[in-house]
DSSP file (Angstrom, degrees, kcal/mol; ACC not computed):
  #  RESIDUE AA STRUCTURE BP1 BP2  ACC     N-H-->O    O-->H-N    N-H-->O    O-->H-N    TCO  KAPPA ALPHA  PHI   PSI    X-CA   Y-CA   Z-CA
    1    1 A M              0   0    0      0, 0.0     4,-0.0     0, 0.0     3,-0.0   0.000 360.0 360.0 360.0 135.3   62.9   98.8   87.4
    2    2 A N        -     0   0    0      1,-0.2     3,-0.1     2,-0.1     0, 0.0  -0.545 360.0-149.9 -69.2 123.5   64.5   98.5   90.9
    3    3 A P  S    S+     0   0    0      0, 0.0     2,-0.9     0, 0.0    -1,-0.2   0.705  89.4  66.2 -69.3 -16.2   66.1  101.9   91.7
    4    4 A Y  S    S-     0   0    0     89,-0.1    -2,-0.1    88,-0.1    91,-0.0  -0.702  78.3-169.6-106.2  80.6   68.6  100.0   93.8
    5    5 A E        -     0   0    0     -2,-0.9    88,-2.5   123,-0.1    89,-0.2  -0.294  27.6-101.3 -68.2 153.3   70.6   98.0   91.3
    6    6 A S  B >   -A   92   0A   0     86,-0.3     3,-1.4     1,-0.1     4,-0.3  -0.385  22.8-121.9 -70.4 151.1   73.0   95.4   92.4
    7    7 A I  G >> S+     0   0    0     84,-2.5     4,-2.2    82,-0.3     3,-1.2   0.664 104.0  83.4 -68.1 -13.9   76.7   96.2   92.5
    8    8 A K  G 34 S+     0   0    0     81,-0.6    -1,-0.3    83,-0.3    82,-0.1   0.825  84.7  59.0 -56.5 -30.6   77.1   93.2   90.1
    9    9 A T  G <4 S+     0   0    0     -3,-1.4    -1,-0.3     1,-0.2    -2,-0.2   0.800 118.2  27.3 -67.7 -29.2   76.2   95.7   87.3
   10   10 A Y  T <4 S+     0   0    0     -3,-1.2    -2,-0.2    -4,-0.3    -1,-0.2   0.575  93.8 104.8-114.2 -13.9   79.1   98.0   88.1
   11   11 A M  S  < S-     0   0    0     -4,-2.2     2,-0.4   109,-0.1   109,-0.2  -0.314  72.1-112.1 -73.3 155.1   81.9   95.9   89.6
   12   12 A A  B     +B  119   0B   0    107,-3.0   107,-2.0     1,-0.1     3,-0.1  -0.693  33.2 175.3 -82.0 136.1   85.0   94.9   87.8
   13   13 A T        +     0   0    0     -2,-0.4     2,-1.4   105,-0.2    -1,-0.1   0.602  64.9  74.9-116.9 -19.8   85.2   91.2   87.1
   14   14 A N  S    S-     0   0    0    105,-0.1     2,-0.2     2,-0.0    -1,-0.1  -0.682  79.9-174.3 -92.9  81.5   88.3   90.9   85.0
   15   15 A L        -     0   0    0     -2,-1.4     2,-0.5    -3,-0.1    24,-0.1  -0.478  32.3-134.5 -90.3 146.6   90.7   91.4   87.9
   16   16 A I        +     0   0    0     -2,-0.2     2,-0.3    22,-0.2    -1,-0.0  -0.846  37.8 179.4 -84.5 128.5   94.4   91.8   88.3
   17   17 A T        -     0   0    0     -2,-0.5     2,-0.3    22,-0.2    24,-0.2  -0.918  13.3-160.4-131.1 159.6   95.4   89.6   91.1
   18   18 A F  B     -e   41   0C   0     22,-2.0    24,-3.0    -2,-0.3    34,-0.0  -0.874  14.1-131.2-130.9 164.2   98.7   88.8   92.8
   19   19 A T    >   -     0   0    0     -2,-0.3     3,-1.7    22,-0.2    57,-0.3  -0.769  34.6-109.1-106.4 162.3  100.1   86.0   95.0
   20   20 A P  T 3  S+     0   0    0      0, 0.0    57,-2.7     0, 0.0    58,-0.3   0.745 118.4  58.7 -63.3 -20.9  102.1   86.8   98.2
   21   21 A D  T 3  S+     0   0    0     55,-0.2     2,-0.1    54,-0.2     3,-0.1   0.474  77.1 118.0 -87.9  -2.0  105.2   85.7   96.4
   22   22 A T  S <  S-     0   0    0     -3,-1.7    54,-2.7     1,-0.1    55,-0.2  -0.433  78.6-104.1 -65.4 136.1  104.9   88.2   93.6
   23   23 A D  B  >  -H   75   0D   0     52,-0.2     4,-2.2     1,-0.1    52,-0.3  -0.409  25.8-134.8 -59.2 132.1  107.9   90.6   93.5
   24   24 A I  H  > S+     0   0    0     50,-1.9     4,-2.6     1,-0.2     5,-0.2   0.858 103.5  52.7 -63.3 -36.9  106.6   94.0   94.9
   25   25 A R  H  > S+     0   0    0     49,-0.4     4,-2.1    46,-0.3    -1,-0.2   0.886 109.1  50.1 -67.5 -37.0  108.3   96.0   92.1
   26   26 A E  H  > S+     0   0    0      2,-0.2     4,-2.2     1,-0.2    -2,-0.2   0.929 111.8  48.1 -62.9 -45.4  106.6   93.9   89.5
   27   27 A A  H  X S+     0   0    0     -4,-2.2     4,-2.7     1,-0.2    -2,-0.2   0.906 110.0  52.0 -62.2 -42.5  103.2   94.4   91.2
   28   28 A M  H  X S+     0   0    0     -4,-2.6     4,-2.5     1,-0.2    -1,-0.2   0.911 109.7  49.7 -60.7 -42.6  103.8   98.1   91.5
   29   29 A G  H  X S+     0   0    0     -4,-2.1     4,-2.7     2,-0.2    -1,-0.2   0.899 111.1  48.7 -62.8 -41.7  104.5   98.3   87.8
   30   30 A I  H  X S+     0   0    0     -4,-2.2     4,-2.2     2,-0.2     6,-0.2   0.923 112.1  48.4 -66.1 -44.5  101.4   96.3   86.9
   31   31 A L  H  X>S+     0   0    0     -4,-2.7     5,-1.2     2,-0.2     4,-1.2   0.930 114.5  46.7 -60.1 -44.9   99.2   98.5   89.1
   32   32 A F  H  <5S+     0   0    0     -4,-2.5     3,-0.4    -5,-0.2    -2,-0.2   0.942 114.4  45.4 -63.7 -48.9  100.7  101.7   87.6
   33   33 A K  H  <5S+     0   0    0     -4,-2.7    -1,-0.2     1,-0.2    -2,-0.2   0.841 115.1  47.5 -65.5 -33.7  100.4  100.5   84.0
   34   34 A S  H  <5S-     0   0    0     -4,-2.2    -1,-0.2    -5,-0.2    -2,-0.2   0.660 104.4-128.7 -84.4 -15.2   96.8   99.3   84.5
   35   35 A G  T  <5 +     0   0    0     -4,-1.2     2,-0.3    -3,-0.4    -3,-0.2   0.704  62.7 131.9  76.7  19.4   95.6  102.4   86.2
   36   36 A V      < -     0   0    0     -5,-1.2    -1,-0.3    -6,-0.2    -2,-0.1  -0.781  53.5-144.5-103.4 152.6   94.1  100.6   89.2
   37   37 A S  S    S-     0   0    0     -2,-0.3    17,-2.0     1,-0.2     2,-0.3   0.435  75.2  -4.0 -97.1   0.7   94.8  101.6   92.8
   38   38 A G  E     - F   0  53C   0     15,-0.2    15,-0.2    16,-0.1    -1,-0.2  -0.944  56.6-154.0 179.5 162.7   94.8   98.1   94.3
   39   39 A A  E     - F   0  52C   0     13,-2.3    13,-2.7    -2,-0.3   -22,-0.2  -0.996  28.6-100.1-150.2 149.6   94.3   94.4   93.7
   40   40 A P  E     - F   0  51C   0      0, 0.0   -22,-2.0     0, 0.0     2,-0.5  -0.337  28.7-140.1 -66.9 151.1   93.4   91.3   95.6
   41   41 A V  E     -eF  18  50C   0      9,-2.7     8,-2.9   -24,-0.2     9,-1.3  -0.974  21.5-168.1-114.4 126.0   96.1   88.9   96.7
   42   42 A L  E     - F   0  48C   0    -24,-3.0     6,-0.2    -2,-0.5     2,-0.1  -0.865  15.0-131.9-117.1 146.4   95.2   85.2   96.4
   43   43 A N    >   -     0   0    0      4,-2.2     3,-2.0    -2,-0.3    -1,-0.0  -0.214  47.3 -83.0 -82.1-176.1   96.9   82.1   97.7
   44   44 A N  T 3  S+     0   0    0      1,-0.3    -1,-0.1     2,-0.1   -25,-0.0   0.728 131.1  54.6 -63.2 -22.6   97.7   79.0   95.6
   45   45 A E  T 3  S-     0   0    0      2,-0.1    -1,-0.3     0, 0.0    -3,-0.0   0.412 120.4-107.4 -90.3   1.7   94.1   77.7   96.0
   46   46 A G  S <  S+     0   0    0     -3,-2.0     2,-0.3     1,-0.3    70,-0.3   0.606  70.5 146.2  84.2  11.9   92.6   81.0   94.8
   47   47 A K        -     0   0    0     68,-0.1    -4,-2.2     1,-0.1     2,-0.4  -0.652  56.2-111.5 -85.7 138.2   91.4   82.1   98.2
   48   48 A L  E     +F   42   0C   0     -2,-0.3    -6,-0.2    -6,-0.2    36,-0.1  -0.533  47.1 159.0 -68.2 120.8   91.5   85.8   99.0
   49   49 A I  E     -     0   0C   0     -8,-2.9     2,-0.3    -2,-0.4    -7,-0.2   0.444  59.6 -23.2-123.0  -5.5   94.2   86.4  101.7
   50   50 A G  E     -F   41   0C   0     -9,-1.3    -9,-2.7    33,-0.1     2,-0.3  -0.984  53.2-116.1-179.6-175.8   94.9   90.1  101.3
   51   51 A I  E     -FG  40  81C   0     30,-1.7    30,-3.0    -2,-0.3     2,-0.5  -0.990  14.7-148.9-146.0 141.3   94.9   93.2   99.2
   52   52 A I  E     -F   39   0C   0    -13,-2.7   -13,-2.3    -2,-0.3     2,-0.2  -0.955  22.8-179.3-114.0 128.7   97.7   95.3   97.9
   53   53 A S  E  >  -F   38   0C   0     -2,-0.5     4,-2.2   -15,-0.2   -15,-0.2  -0.716  44.4-103.4-120.7 169.9   97.1   99.0   97.4
   54   54 A E  H  > S+     0   0    0    -17,-2.0     4,-1.7    -2,-0.2   -16,-0.1   0.895 123.7  54.3 -57.8 -39.5   99.0  102.0   96.3
   55   55 A K  H  > S+     0   0    0    -18,-0.3     4,-0.7     1,-0.2    -1,-0.2   0.916 106.6  50.2 -62.5 -43.3   99.4  103.0   99.9
   56   56 A D  H >4 S+     0   0    0      1,-0.2     3,-1.0     2,-0.2     4,-0.4   0.904 108.8  53.3 -60.3 -40.6  100.9   99.6  100.7
   57   57 A C  H >X S+     0   0    0     -4,-2.2     3,-1.4     1,-0.3     4,-0.5   0.819  98.9  62.8 -65.9 -30.9  103.3  100.0   97.9
   58   58 A M  H 3X S+     0   0    0     -4,-1.7     4,-1.2     1,-0.3     3,-0.4   0.754  90.2  68.7 -65.8 -22.5  104.5  103.4   99.2
   59   59 A K  H <X S+     0   0    0     -3,-1.0     4,-3.1    -4,-0.7     5,-0.3   0.758  85.3  72.4 -65.7 -23.4  105.7  101.6  102.3
   60   60 A V  H <> S+     0   0    0     -3,-1.4     4,-2.6    -4,-0.4    -1,-0.2   0.941  99.2  42.7 -58.2 -50.2  108.4  100.0  100.1
   61   61 A I  H  X S+     0   0    0     -4,-0.5     4,-2.1    -3,-0.4    -1,-0.2   0.873 114.9  50.4 -67.6 -36.7  110.4  103.2   99.7
   62   62 A V  H  X S+     0   0    0     -4,-1.2     4,-2.8     2,-0.2     5,-0.2   0.945 114.1  43.7 -66.1 -47.4  110.0  104.1  103.4
   63   63 A N  H  X S+     0   0    0     -4,-3.1     4,-3.0     1,-0.2     6,-0.5   0.893 112.5  53.1 -65.1 -39.2  111.1  100.7  104.6
   64   64 A R  H  X S+     0   0    0     -4,-2.6     4,-1.1    -5,-0.3     5,-0.3   0.914 114.1  42.6 -61.7 -41.9  114.0  100.6  102.1
   65   65 A T  H  < S+     0   0    0     -4,-2.1    -2,-0.2    -5,-0.2    -1,-0.2   0.939 121.3  39.2 -69.6 -47.3  115.2  104.0  103.3
   66   66 A Y  H  < S+     0   0    0     -4,-2.8    -2,-0.2     1,-0.2    -3,-0.2   0.928 130.1  27.2 -71.7 -46.5  114.8  103.2  107.0
   67   67 A Y  H  < S-     0   0    0     -4,-3.0    -1,-0.2    -5,-0.2    -3,-0.2   0.461  99.1-126.0 -97.6  -2.0  115.9   99.6  107.1
   68   68 A N     <  +     0   0    0     -4,-1.1    -4,-0.2    -5,-0.4    -3,-0.2   0.912  45.1 178.5  55.3  46.2  118.3   99.8  104.1
   69   69 A E        -     0   0    0     -6,-0.5     2,-0.2    -5,-0.3    -1,-0.2  -0.565  29.9-118.9 -79.2 139.2  116.4   96.8  102.5
   70   70 A P    >   -     0   0    0      0, 0.0     3,-1.1     0, 0.0     4,-0.3  -0.561  18.4-129.5 -74.5 144.9  117.5   95.6   99.1
   71   71 A A  G >  S+     0   0    0      1,-0.2     3,-1.3    -2,-0.2   -46,-0.3   0.821  99.7  66.6 -64.2 -32.8  114.8   95.9   96.4
   72   72 A A  G 3  S+     0   0    0      1,-0.2    -1,-0.2   -48,-0.1   -48,-0.0   0.653  95.6  55.8 -68.5 -15.6  115.2   92.3   95.2
   73   73 A T  G <  S+     0   0    0     -3,-1.1     2,-0.4   -50,-0.1    -1,-0.2   0.521  80.8 105.5 -96.8  -4.0  113.9   90.7   98.5
   74   74 A S    <   -     0   0    0     -3,-1.3   -50,-1.9    -4,-0.3   -49,-0.4  -0.620  45.5-176.8 -86.6 132.4  110.5   92.5   98.7
   75   75 A K  B >>  -H   23   0D   0     -2,-0.4     3,-1.4   -52,-0.3     4,-0.6  -0.820  40.7-110.3-121.1 160.7  107.4   90.5   98.0
   76   76 A V  H >> S+     0   0    0    -54,-2.7     4,-2.4   -57,-0.3     3,-1.5   0.883 117.3  62.3 -55.2 -40.6  103.7   91.5   97.9
   77   77 A G  H 34 S+     0   0    0    -57,-2.7    -1,-0.3     1,-0.3   -56,-0.1   0.732  96.8  59.0 -60.2 -23.3  103.1   89.4  101.0
   78   78 A D  H <4 S+     0   0    0     -3,-1.4    -1,-0.3   -58,-0.3    -2,-0.2   0.737 120.4  23.9 -75.7 -23.3  105.5   91.7  102.9
   79   79 A Y  H << S+     0   0    0     -3,-1.5    -2,-0.2    -4,-0.6    -1,-0.1   0.581  92.7 110.3-121.2 -15.4  103.4   94.8  102.2
   80   80 A M  S  < S-     0   0    0     -4,-2.4     2,-0.5    -5,-0.1   -28,-0.2  -0.185  73.2-108.2 -65.3 156.6   99.8   93.7  101.6
   81   81 A S  B     -G   51   0C   0    -30,-3.0   -30,-1.7     1,-0.1    -1,-0.1  -0.765  27.7-164.7 -82.4 126.3   97.0   94.4  104.0
   82   82 A H  S    S+     0   0    0     -2,-0.5     2,-0.8   -32,-0.2    -1,-0.1   0.808  72.1  70.7 -85.7 -31.6   96.0   91.0  105.6
   83   83 A E  S    S-     0   0    0    -32,-0.1     2,-0.5     2,-0.0    -1,-0.1  -0.787  70.3-175.2 -90.5 113.0   92.7   92.1  107.0
   84   84 A V        -     0   0    0     -2,-0.8     2,-0.6   -36,-0.1    24,-0.1  -0.932  18.7-149.6-116.9 124.2   90.4   92.5  104.1
   85   85 A K        -     0   0    0     -2,-0.5     2,-0.3     2,-0.0    -2,-0.0  -0.806  23.5-172.7 -87.9 126.1   86.8   93.8  104.3
   86   86 A T        -     0   0    0     -2,-0.6     2,-0.3    22,-0.2    24,-0.2  -0.739  12.1-144.9-112.4 163.9   84.7   92.3  101.6
   87   87 A I  E     -c  110   0B   0     22,-2.2    24,-2.4    -2,-0.3     2,-0.2  -0.957  25.8-103.7-128.9 154.3   81.2   93.1  100.5
   88   88 A D  E >   -c  111   0B   0     -2,-0.3     3,-1.8    22,-0.2    24,-0.2  -0.471  21.3-129.1 -77.5 141.7   78.5   90.7   99.1
   89   89 A A  T 3  S+     0   0    0     22,-2.4   -81,-0.6     1,-0.3   -82,-0.3   0.701 105.2  62.9 -62.7 -20.5   77.8   90.7   95.4
   90   90 A N  T 3  S+     0   0    0     21,-0.3    -1,-0.3   -84,-0.1    22,-0.1   0.448  76.1 115.4 -88.8   0.9   74.1   91.1   96.2
   91   91 A L    <   -     0   0    0     -3,-1.8   -84,-2.5     1,-0.1   -83,-0.3  -0.347  66.5-120.2 -66.2 150.8   74.4   94.5   97.8
   92   92 A S  B  >  -A    6   0A   0    -86,-0.3     4,-2.3   -85,-0.1   -86,-0.3  -0.430  24.4-106.4 -84.4 166.6   72.7   97.4   96.1
   93   93 A V  H  > S+     0   0    0    -88,-2.5     4,-2.3     1,-0.2     5,-0.1   0.897 121.6  50.3 -58.1 -41.9   74.6  100.4   94.8
   94   94 A T  H  > S+     0   0    0    -89,-0.2     4,-2.0     2,-0.2    -1,-0.2   0.872 109.2  50.2 -69.7 -35.7   73.1  102.5   97.7
   95   95 A E  H  > S+     0   0    0      2,-0.2     4,-1.9     1,-0.2    -1,-0.2   0.901 111.8  48.2 -67.1 -39.1   74.2  100.0  100.3
   96   96 A A  H  X S+     0   0    0     -4,-2.3     4,-2.4     2,-0.2    -2,-0.2   0.889 108.4  54.8 -66.1 -38.8   77.7   99.9   98.9
   97   97 A A  H  X S+     0   0    0     -4,-2.3     4,-2.2     1,-0.2    -2,-0.2   0.909 106.3  52.1 -60.1 -41.4   77.7  103.7   98.9
   98   98 A Y  H  X S+     0   0    0     -4,-2.0     4,-1.0     1,-0.2    -1,-0.2   0.921 108.7  50.4 -60.1 -44.3   76.9  103.6  102.6
   99   99 A E  H >< S+     0   0    0     -4,-1.9     3,-0.6     1,-0.2    -2,-0.2   0.913 110.8  48.7 -61.2 -43.4   79.8  101.2  103.3
  100  100 A F  H >< S+     0   0    0     -4,-2.4     3,-1.3     1,-0.2    -1,-0.2   0.871 106.7  56.5 -65.2 -36.2   82.2  103.5  101.4
  101  101 A L  H 3< S+     0   0    0     -4,-2.2    -1,-0.2     1,-0.3    -2,-0.2   0.745 107.7  49.3 -66.8 -21.8   81.0  106.6  103.3
  102  102 A H  T << S+     0   0    0     -4,-1.0     2,-0.3    -3,-0.6    -1,-0.3   0.035 112.7  42.1-110.1  26.2   81.8  104.9  106.6
  103  103 A C  S <  S-     0   0    0     -3,-1.3     0, 0.0     2,-0.1     0, 0.0  -0.952  75.1-120.5-155.5 173.7   85.4  103.7  105.9
  104  104 A N        +     0   0    0     -2,-0.3     2,-0.1     2,-0.0    -4,-0.1   0.333  69.9 121.5-101.2   5.4   88.6  104.9  104.3
  105  105 A Y        -     0   0    0      1,-0.1    -2,-0.1    -5,-0.1     3,-0.1  -0.380  47.4-161.8 -72.2 148.0   88.7  102.1  101.7
  106  106 A R  S    S+     0   0    0      1,-0.2    16,-1.8    -2,-0.1     2,-0.3   0.545  76.2  17.5-101.3 -13.0   88.8  103.0   98.0
  107  107 A R  E     - D   0 121B   0     14,-0.2    -1,-0.2    15,-0.1    14,-0.2  -0.990  61.6-152.2-154.6 154.9   87.7   99.5   96.8
  108  108 A F  E     - D   0 120B   0     12,-2.7    12,-2.6    -2,-0.3     2,-0.2  -0.998  23.4-123.8-128.5 135.1   86.2   96.3   98.2
  109  109 A P  E     - D   0 119B   0      0, 0.0   -22,-2.2     0, 0.0     2,-0.5  -0.586  32.4-135.8 -67.0 141.4   86.7   92.8   96.9
  110  110 A V  E     -cD  87 118B   0      8,-3.0     7,-3.0    -2,-0.2     8,-1.3  -0.890  22.8-169.5-106.7 129.1   83.2   91.4   96.1
  111  111 A V  E     -cD  88 116B   0    -24,-2.4   -22,-2.4    -2,-0.5     2,-0.4  -0.887  16.1-163.5-120.7 150.0   82.3   87.9   97.2
  112  112 A D  E >  S- D   0 115B   0      3,-2.4     3,-1.5    -2,-0.3   -24,-0.0  -0.968  86.7 -16.1-130.9 114.5   79.5   85.6   96.4
  113  113 A N  T 3  S-     0   0    0     -2,-0.4     3,-0.1     1,-0.3    -1,-0.1   0.879 130.4 -53.5  54.5  40.6   79.1   82.7   98.9
  114  114 A G  T 3  S+     0   0    0      1,-0.2     2,-0.4     0, 0.0    -1,-0.3   0.390 114.4 117.4  81.3  -3.0   82.6   83.4  100.1
  115  115 A R  E <  S- D   0 112B   0     -3,-1.5    -3,-2.4   -68,-0.1     2,-0.3  -0.838  71.8-113.8-103.1 133.4   84.2   83.2   96.6
  116  116 A L  E     + D   0 111B   0     -2,-0.4    -5,-0.2   -70,-0.3     3,-0.1  -0.479  44.7 159.8 -64.9 122.5   85.9   86.3   95.0
  117  117 A V  E     -     0   0B   0     -7,-3.0     2,-0.3    -2,-0.3    -6,-0.2   0.468  58.6 -35.6-122.4  -8.1   83.8   87.3   92.0
  118  118 A G  E     - D   0 110B   0     -8,-1.3    -8,-3.0  -104,-0.1     2,-0.3  -0.986  52.2-104.5 176.0-170.2   84.9   90.9   91.5
  119  119 A Q  E     -BD  12 109B   0   -107,-2.0  -107,-3.0    -2,-0.3     2,-0.4  -0.990  21.6-159.3-146.0 139.6   86.0   94.2   92.9
  120  120 A V  E     - D   0 108B   0    -12,-2.6   -12,-2.7    -2,-0.3     2,-0.2  -0.975   8.8-165.4-125.3 137.5   84.0   97.4   93.3
  121  121 A S  E  >  - D   0 107B   0     -2,-0.4     4,-1.9   -14,-0.2   -14,-0.2  -0.641  38.3-103.3-113.0 170.2   85.5  100.9   93.7
  122  122 A R  H  > S+     0   0    0    -16,-1.8     4,-2.4    -2,-0.2     5,-0.2   0.907 123.5  54.1 -56.9 -42.0   84.1  104.2   94.8
  123  123 A R  H  > S+     0   0    0    -17,-0.3     4,-2.1     1,-0.2    -1,-0.2   0.889 104.8  53.4 -62.4 -40.0   84.1  105.3   91.1
  124  124 A D  H  > S+     0   0    0      1,-0.2     4,-1.9     2,-0.2    -1,-0.2   0.917 109.9  48.2 -59.7 -42.7   82.1  102.2   90.2
  125  125 A I  H  X S+     0   0    0     -4,-1.9     4,-2.6     1,-0.2    -2,-0.2   0.888 107.8  54.5 -67.3 -39.0   79.5  103.2   92.8
  126  126 A L  H  X S+     0   0    0     -4,-2.4     4,-2.1     1,-0.2    -1,-0.2   0.906 106.3  52.6 -59.8 -40.3   79.4  106.8   91.5
  127  127 A K  H  X S+     0   0    0     -4,-2.1     4,-0.9     1,-0.2    -1,-0.2   0.916 110.5  48.0 -60.3 -42.4   78.6  105.4   88.1
  128  128 A G  H  X S+     0   0    0     -4,-1.9     4,-0.9     1,-0.2     3,-0.5   0.885 108.7  53.3 -64.9 -39.3   75.8  103.4   89.6
  129  129 A I  H >X S+     0   0    0     -4,-2.6     4,-1.2     1,-0.2     3,-0.7   0.882 102.3  59.2 -63.8 -37.9   74.5  106.5   91.5
  130  130 A M  H 3< S+     0   0    0     -4,-2.1     4,-0.4     1,-0.2    -1,-0.2   0.819 101.8  54.8 -61.3 -30.0   74.4  108.5   88.3
  131  131 A T  H 3< S+     0   0    0     -4,-0.9    -1,-0.2    -3,-0.5    -2,-0.2   0.770 117.1  34.5 -76.2 -24.2   72.0  105.9   86.8
  132  132 A I  H X< S+     0   0    0     -4,-0.9     3,-1.3    -3,-0.7    -2,-0.2   0.445  89.9  99.0-106.4  -0.8   69.5  106.3   89.6
  133  133 A E  T 3< S+     0   0    0     -4,-1.2     4,-0.1     1,-0.3    -2,-0.1   0.851  86.4  42.8 -56.2 -40.2   70.0  110.0   90.3
  134  134 A D  T 3  S+     0   0    0     -4,-0.4    -1,-0.3    -3,-0.1     2,-0.2   0.509  94.0  99.8 -89.1  -3.9   67.0  111.2   88.4
  135  135 A R  S <  S-     0   0    0     -3,-1.3     2,-1.1  -132,-0.1    -3,-0.0  -0.514  81.9-113.9 -81.6 150.8   64.6  108.5   89.6
  136  136 A N        -     0   0    0     -2,-0.2     2,-0.6     2,-0.0    -2,-0.1  -0.739  38.7-171.0 -83.9 100.9   62.1  109.2   92.4
  137  137 A V        +     0   0    0     -2,-1.1    -5,-0.0     1,-0.1     3,-0.0  -0.851  22.6 154.3-101.7 116.3   63.5  106.9   95.1
  138  138 A E        +     0   0    0     -2,-0.6     2,-0.5     2,-0.0    -1,-0.1   0.543  44.7  90.3-117.0 -11.8   61.2  106.6   98.1
  139  139 A V        -     0   0    0      0, 0.0     3,-0.0     0, 0.0     0, 0.0  -0.760  62.1-147.7 -95.9 130.1   62.1  103.2   99.6
  140  140 A V        -     0   0    0     -2,-0.5     5,-0.1     1,-0.1    -2,-0.0  -0.822  32.0-107.1 -92.1 129.6   64.8  102.9  102.2
  141  141 A P    >   -     0   0    0      0, 0.0     3,-2.1     0, 0.0     4,-0.2  -0.254  22.5-125.9 -56.2 141.6   66.7   99.6  102.1
  142  142 A S  G >  S+     0   0    0      1,-0.3     3,-1.4     2,-0.2    -2,-0.0   0.785 107.5  66.5 -61.4 -27.5   65.8   97.3  104.9
  143  143 A S  G 3  S+     0   0    0      1,-0.3     3,-0.3     2,-0.1    -1,-0.3   0.591  93.3  62.3 -70.7  -8.0   69.4   96.9  105.9
  144  144 A W  G X   +     0   0    0     -3,-2.1     3,-1.8     1,-0.2    -1,-0.3   0.445  69.1 105.4 -93.9  -1.1   69.4  100.6  106.9
  145  145 A E  T <  S+     0   0    0     -3,-1.4    -1,-0.2     1,-0.3    -2,-0.1   0.848  90.5  31.5 -50.7 -42.6   66.9  100.3  109.6
  146  146 A A  T 3  S+     0   0    0     -3,-0.3     2,-0.3     2,-0.1    -1,-0.3   0.365 103.8  98.6 -98.1   5.5   69.4  100.6  112.4
  147  147 A R    <   -     0   0    0     -3,-1.8    -3,-0.0    -4,-0.0     0, 0.0  -0.690  65.1-138.0 -98.8 146.4   71.8  102.9  110.6
  148  148 A K        -     0   0    0     -2,-0.3     3,-0.1     1,-0.0    -2,-0.1  -0.862  27.3-121.8 -97.4 131.8   72.0  106.7  110.9
  149  149 A P        -     0   0    0      0, 0.0     2,-0.3     0, 0.0    -1,-0.0  -0.253  35.3 -90.2 -68.5 161.9   72.5  108.5  107.5
  150  150 A V        -     0   0    0      1,-0.1     2,-0.4     0, 0.0   -48,-0.0  -0.558  44.8-119.1 -71.3 131.8   75.5  110.7  106.9
  151  151 A E        -     0   0    0     -2,-0.3     2,-0.5    -3,-0.1    -1,-0.1  -0.609  28.4-160.9 -78.2 127.9   74.7  114.3  108.0
  152  152 A I        -     0   0    0     -2,-0.4     2,-0.7     2,-0.0    -1,-0.0  -0.933   6.6-160.5-111.6 128.3   74.9  116.7  105.1
  153  153 A V        -     0   0    0     -2,-0.5     2,-0.1     4,-0.0    -2,-0.0  -0.930  16.2-150.6-107.7 112.2   75.3  120.4  105.8
  154  154 A S     >  -     0   0    0     -2,-0.7     4,-2.3     1,-0.1     5,-0.2  -0.411  23.1-115.3 -80.2 160.0   74.3  122.4  102.7
  155  155 A K  H  > S+     0   0    0      1,-0.2     4,-2.1     2,-0.2     5,-0.2   0.867 115.6  54.3 -62.1 -36.1   75.8  125.7  101.9
  156  156 A T  H  > S+     0   0    0      1,-0.2     4,-1.3     2,-0.2    -1,-0.2   0.902 110.5  45.6 -68.0 -37.9   72.5  127.5  102.3
  157  157 A N  H  4 S+     0   0    0      1,-0.2    -2,-0.2     2,-0.2    -1,-0.2   0.890 112.2  52.1 -69.0 -38.5   72.1  126.1  105.8
  158  158 A R  H  < S+     0   0    0     -4,-2.3     3,-0.4     1,-0.2    -2,-0.2   0.882 118.6  34.4 -66.2 -39.5   75.6  126.9  106.8
  159  159 A Y  H  < S+     0   0    0     -4,-2.1    -1,-0.2     1,-0.2    -2,-0.2   0.600 114.0  57.0 -94.8 -11.8   75.4  130.5  105.8
  160  160 A N  S  < S+     0   0    0     -4,-1.3    -1,-0.2    -5,-0.2    -2,-0.1  -0.049  72.8 141.5-111.2  33.2   71.8  131.3  106.7
  161  161 A K        -     0   0    0     -3,-0.4     2,-0.1     1,-0.1    -3,-0.1  -0.375  60.1 -98.3 -71.3 152.0   71.9  130.3  110.3
  162  162 A K              0   0    0      1,-0.1    -1,-0.1    -2,-0.1    -2,-0.0  -0.455 360.0 360.0 -68.9 142.1   70.0  132.4  112.8
  163  163 A K              0   0    0     -2,-0.1    -1,-0.1    -3,-0.1    -2,-0.0   0.422 360.0 360.0-102.9 360.0   72.0  134.9  114.6
C-alpha cells in the first residue's frame, strides 16, 4: 500500500457552493448550519470564481457599521475572495499537508484537469495523516526535492540546550 494516499480519499465531494448573486446573510446561515468554514463560489457555467469563508463573512458586520450599509443589498460576490489557490486532486496527503503548512488557508478547492471536484480541509488532511502515522515511511515525494521542511523544535531540544 502506498503510504502517501491521494487526497481524493479524504476530500469532501458533496459540496455546498454559492453563486456571486447569493444573498450574503443566506450564505452565512448555510455555512453556520452546515458546520463548514467556507465554500466555493461558482459562476453560471459552474466555473470556480471565488471562495467565501467565515472570515469574509465577518467583513459584513464591519462594513455595515463603517459604511452604514443596509443588509438587503449584500451579496456573496461583494465579500468573497477572488484569488483562489487550488490544489490538484492527485496530490498526496503529505504534499497537501506541506501546502497547508506554508499558507494561512483552512481549505483548498480540489481540481482535476481544471474542473472543481471537491474541497479538502486541514482536518481532512489530519485524518489522512492518522492513517499513515504508524507506517514506516522512508520515501520523500519527488515534488519535495527543492523544498525545505518545516523546522520543528522539540521540547527536549529547547530545554536541554548547552549553556
